[in-house]
Backbone as CSV, one residue per row, in Angstrom:
resi,resn,N_x,N_y,N_z,CA_x,CA_y,CA_z,C_x,C_y,C_z
1,MET,10.126,95.520,125.789,9.837,94.413,124.805,10.393,93.700,124.760
2,LEU,11.187,92.838,125.457,11.627,91.641,125.309,10.688,91.234,126.344
3,GLN,10.671,92.035,127.345,10.436,91.527,128.069,8.961,90.881,128.248
4,ASP,8.053,91.800,127.714,6.923,91.551,126.964,6.164,90.442,125.773
5,SER,7.813,89.848,125.412,7.043,88.919,124.122,8.028,87.703,125.253
6,LEU,7.383,86.415,125.004,7.196,85.274,125.817,7.740,84.111,124.126
7,LEU,9.237,83.337,124.362,9.698,82.822,123.085,9.677,81.228,123.501
8,LEU,9.044,80.729,122.700,8.912,79.399,122.796,9.912,78.628,121.921
9,ASP,10.786,77.407,122.226,11.262,76.620,121.247,10.480,75.853,120.734
10,GLU,10.938,74.580,119.412,10.459,74.527,118.712,8.717,73.023,119.316
11,LYS,10.073,72.677,120.207,9.235,71.407,120.835,7.770,71.581,121.278
12,THR,8.203,73.025,122.640,6.956,73.641,123.066,6.084,73.957,122.120
13,VAL,6.564,74.577,121.175,5.152,75.037,119.797,4.663,73.666,119.232
14,ALA,5.644,72.651,118.745,4.386,71.792,118.584,3.466,70.802,119.468
15,LYS,4.056,70.532,120.506,3.196,70.051,121.963,1.709,71.575,122.244
16,THR,2.254,72.556,122.155,1.182,73.606,122.302,-0.191,73.741,120.917
17,LEU,0.759,73.334,119.682,-0.184,73.397,118.582,-0.716,71.957,118.371
18,SER,-0.315,70.872,118.833,-0.826,69.473,118.695,-0.825,68.910,117.094
19,VAL,0.775,69.334,117.220,1.224,68.448,115.857,2.649,68.442,116.599
20,SER,3.179,67.144,115.562,4.620,67.116,115.469,5.872,68.017,115.106
21,LEU,7.158,67.445,115.681,7.744,68.389,115.965,8.363,68.289,113.847
22,ALA,8.663,67.155,114.039,7.991,67.052,111.929,7.529,68.200,111.270
23,THR,6.631,68.619,112.037,5.712,69.541,111.030,5.839,70.676,111.606
24,VAL,6.147,70.911,112.374,6.326,72.633,112.742,7.930,72.670,112.188
25,ARG,8.741,71.739,111.885,9.520,72.034,111.500,9.886,71.421,109.634
26,ARG,8.882,71.091,109.579,8.725,71.750,107.663,8.053,72.686,107.728
27,TRP,6.995,73.361,108.067,6.400,74.214,108.148,7.618,75.680,107.841
28,ARG,8.662,75.466,108.832,9.787,76.678,108.962,10.343,76.592,107.666
29,TYR,10.510,75.609,107.171,11.402,74.944,105.764,10.251,75.395,104.920
30,VAL,9.180,75.121,104.274,8.054,75.344,103.246,7.769,76.450,103.397
31,GLY,8.324,77.104,104.504,6.773,78.233,104.918,5.121,77.831,105.471
32,GLY,4.516,78.873,105.429,3.013,78.471,105.954,3.169,78.263,107.419
33,GLY,4.068,78.211,108.025,3.944,78.288,109.594,3.534,79.382,110.115
34,PRO,3.693,79.483,111.514,4.513,81.109,112.373,5.337,81.320,112.331
35,PRO,5.785,82.500,112.298,6.899,82.973,112.186,8.132,82.999,113.278
36,PHE,8.760,82.903,112.943,9.597,82.761,113.691,11.291,83.644,113.870
37,LEU,11.905,83.315,114.875,13.026,84.268,115.246,14.364,82.854,115.230
38,LYS,15.605,83.257,114.318,16.772,82.704,114.365,17.737,83.531,115.399
39,ILE,18.122,82.949,116.375,18.953,83.378,117.235,20.686,82.886,117.462
40,GLY,21.446,82.726,116.683,22.367,81.958,116.098,22.047,80.248,114.980
41,ALA,22.271,78.851,116.580,21.604,78.007,116.283,20.282,77.924,116.219
42,LEU,19.552,78.441,117.207,18.390,78.452,118.564,17.469,79.030,117.129
43,VAL,16.391,78.604,117.360,14.754,78.504,116.524,14.061,78.451,117.645
44,ARG,13.330,80.079,117.894,12.459,80.290,118.542,11.261,81.035,118.115
45,TYR,10.163,81.116,118.899,8.596,81.393,117.950,7.476,82.059,119.623
46,ARG,7.647,83.992,119.533,7.021,84.657,119.795,5.491,83.923,120.233
47,ILE,5.378,84.132,121.156,3.476,83.138,121.696,3.046,84.560,120.492
48,GLU,2.978,85.604,120.761,2.056,86.592,120.032,2.027,86.643,118.792
49,ALA,3.365,85.976,118.159,3.191,85.526,116.536,2.601,84.340,116.590
50,ILE,2.368,83.161,117.302,1.546,82.812,117.237,0.339,82.371,117.119
51,ASP,0.089,83.080,118.253,-1.631,83.923,118.582,-1.721,84.387,117.205
52,ALA,-1.587,85.396,116.734,-2.032,86.107,115.193,-1.694,85.212,113.942
53,TRP,-0.703,83.933,114.022,-0.720,82.948,113.063,-2.317,82.041,113.221
54,LEU,-2.619,81.328,114.588,-3.411,80.957,114.152,-4.844,81.947,114.224
55,GLU,-4.839,83.435,114.720,-6.380,83.875,114.231,-6.265,83.788,112.675
56,ALA,-5.339,84.095,112.369,-5.305,84.342,110.715,-5.727,83.079,109.727
57,LYS,-6.007,81.822,110.728,-6.441,80.496,110.201,-8.047,79.922,110.527
58,VAL,-8.050,81.003,111.013,-9.931,81.021,111.658,-10.620,80.986,110.250
59,VAL,-11.586,79.832,110.169,-12.254,79.802,109.307,-13.964,80.361,109.641
60,ALA,-14.873,81.220,109.129,-15.634,81.091,109.671,-16.738,80.427,109.437
61,HIS,-17.113,80.296,107.343,-17.624,79.079,107.438,-16.955,78.062,106.253
62,ALA,-17.630,77.117,105.850,-17.254,76.176,105.208,-17.001,76.604,103.317
C-alpha cells in the first residue's frame, strides 16, 4: 500500500493546486480541503486523496 501512494508536502500541494500555502493551511484548520496525514509534526497528502477531492469538486452545470 505505501509503495502505491505518493505523499506530498503542503508546499507541493499548494503549487500543484495553484493556491497559496496559506490557503492549504486554512483548509486544513477549518476543514473543506483534501484529507491529510499527520505523521508526528509532518503533514502529508496522498496524491490519490487530492485527485478524489478534486473530482468531488467538479460542477457539471451552474
